[in-house]
N, C-alpha and C positions, 0 to 999 in steps of 0.2 A: 787528227788523232790527239794531238797535244792539248787541244781546247776542250775535248770531251772528258778527259780523265779527271781534271780538277773538279768539274761539276759533280761527278759521281762521288768523289771523295768528300766534297762539301755536304752533300745530302746525307752521307753516312755519318759525318761528325754531328750534323744537326739532329739526326735521329737518336744518336747515342746521348746527346745532351738532354733531349726531351725525356728519354728513359731515366736518366739520372735525376731529373727534376721531379718526375712522377714518383720515383722511389723515395724521395726526401720530402714528401708532403707531411705537414704536421698531423699528429693524431687527432681523431674526432673528439670534440669536447664531450664530456660526460656530465649531464645535468642531473641533479637530485630531483626526484618527483616533488612537485609543489605540495605544500600542506594546505589543509582546508582553508585556514584563515588567510593564507597568501593568495589563494585563488580569488578571493573577494577583496583584494588590496588591503587586507588587515581589518576590514570593516566587520563589525559584529552583526550577525543576522538574528532577527527576532521573529517569534510567532506568538500569538495570543489566542487562547481558546476560552470562550465564555462558559460559565458554569450555570446551568439552569437551576432554579430554586429546589426542585425535587431531587437533584443529584448532589446537593451540598453535603448532606449527612453521609452518603456512601463514599464521597471523596475523602472526607475526614477519616472514615473507617479504613479505607484501603490506600491511604496516601503513601505509606512506606512501600507497599507492594508496587506502586507505580514509580515512586522516586528512585528506587534501587536500580532497576534496569536502565532507566533513562540517564541517570547521573553516572553510574559506574561502568555500564557496558557501552552505551551509545555516546558517552562523553558530552552530554548536553546539560547545561544548567537549567534548573526548573525551580519555580517558586509560585506561591499562591498570593495573588494580590487581593487582599480582603476588601479593600475599599472599592475597587473596580469589579470585584467578583469574577476574576479571570485567572486562568493558569498561564503563566508567562514562561516561555522557553527561549534560550539564546545559545549561540555557539560559543565554544571556548577555543583557546589557542591550541589545545591538544585534541580537538575534535577530528577524528580520522577522515570523515567524509561529510561534505555539506548536505548531502541528501538525508543524513541522519536526523537533521532538524525537522524536515517534513514528515519523516516516518514517525517521529515522536509526537508531532502535532496530530497526525492521523490516529495514533494510538490513544491519545488523551481525548480526542473528539469522539472516537468509538466508545470509550467509557462513558462519556457524557450522554451519548445516545441510549445507553442502557445495557451495553454488553458487559459481561463479566471480565475481570482483569485477565484470567488465564486464556480466554478466547481472544480478547483485544490485543494481547501481547504478541500474538502471531503476526500482527502487522509489522512489528519490529524485526521479526525473524525472516519472514518471507516477502519477496518482492511482488509476487503476482496476486496479492490479496487486495480486495477493494471493499468499500461499504457503499451499498446502493440504497437509497431511500425513496419511497413513494407513498402516496395517500390512497385510501380506499376510493375517494371521489375521483381520482385520476382514472380508475378502471370503470367505475359505474357510480352514478349519482344516486345515493341512498340516503333516506332520512328516517328518523324516529326508530320504530321497531325493526324496520328492514335493516338499518345500519347495525343495530345491536345484534341481530341474528347473524349478520355477515361476520362480525367480529367473533361471535361464538363459534361459527363454522371454522374460522381460521385457527382458533386455539384448540377446539375439540374438548371433550370431557377431561378435565384435569390436565389440559395442555397436550393431550395424546396426539392430535393431528399435527400440531406444530413440531413436536419431537420426531414424529415419523418423517416429516418433510426434511427436517434438519439432518437426520441420520441417513436418509436415502440420498440427499444431494450434497452431503459433506459441507454444510453451511451452518451459520448461526443466525437465528431470526429473533428480532425484538418487535413485539406488537405493543406500541404505546398509543392507546386510544385509537385514533383513525390513521395514525402514521405507522408504516412498516419499514424496518431497517434490516437489510440482509448483508451479512459479512461472509465473504468467500471468494473463490476464483471466478473469473469471468463466465466460464461455461457453467459452473455449478450455480452461480447466482441466477442464470437464465432458467435452469431447471426448477429451482425453488420459486422463482417469480411466476413462471407459467402455472405451477400448481396452486399458488396462492390466488392468482387471478381467476383460475377456474372456480375455486371455492367462493370468491367474492361474487362471481357471476351466477352462482346458484348450483353448481355441480355438487352432488352428494359426495361425502368423504370416500366412500367405497370406490367410486369411479376414479377419483383422483389417485387413490392408493394403487389401483391396478395400472394406471398410466405411468405412475412413478416407477413401478416395478419393471415395466417394459423399457423405460428410458435408462434406468440404472443397469439393467441387463445388457443393453446395447453398449453402454459406456464400459462395462466390465470386459466385453468382447474386444472393444477397440484397444484397450490398454493391455 
């Protein structure tokens, strides 16, 4: 009996000691969130966007409209390199997020493709917007008069068909010669692309309009 008692006492004292130790653990360290320039080890990140010759004059005209949101809101440095004919973007020490640099590069690139500043600026505001580009020859190989007629079908009289597709699919479309650029969300780009492909393949505008109405009605029901 005398041998068993001390062992139970010992276990009790050990348990009480471990409880005391667990109670006196140091507090968890609190780390401040890393800043954007600290994530990349203080390295400055760059992006360069080439300026095509036909967008040089519009860039001069709308420079301040592009400069203000990029510099003041996204906290990204921007300048025009006249020698290289490129718009150069770089991060600053007070840039809140590294992804802002890529957003600004996408915004400038969208402007170079021919989108208006108010439309392209949505790329800075929303995350789920993209620009998709394709050529008419990717859909169907057309030459001469056939190609001209296909471009005419895409635009319609006074741009009527293009505007109808834009409004129905909530996208923005730029038709630059044989290249087509669509700005919008993933699902909306698909709707606009399907309509444009139908027109290229020779569908009359009326048929495309009725199909668009059906698709947009289905989308309205879903949301």
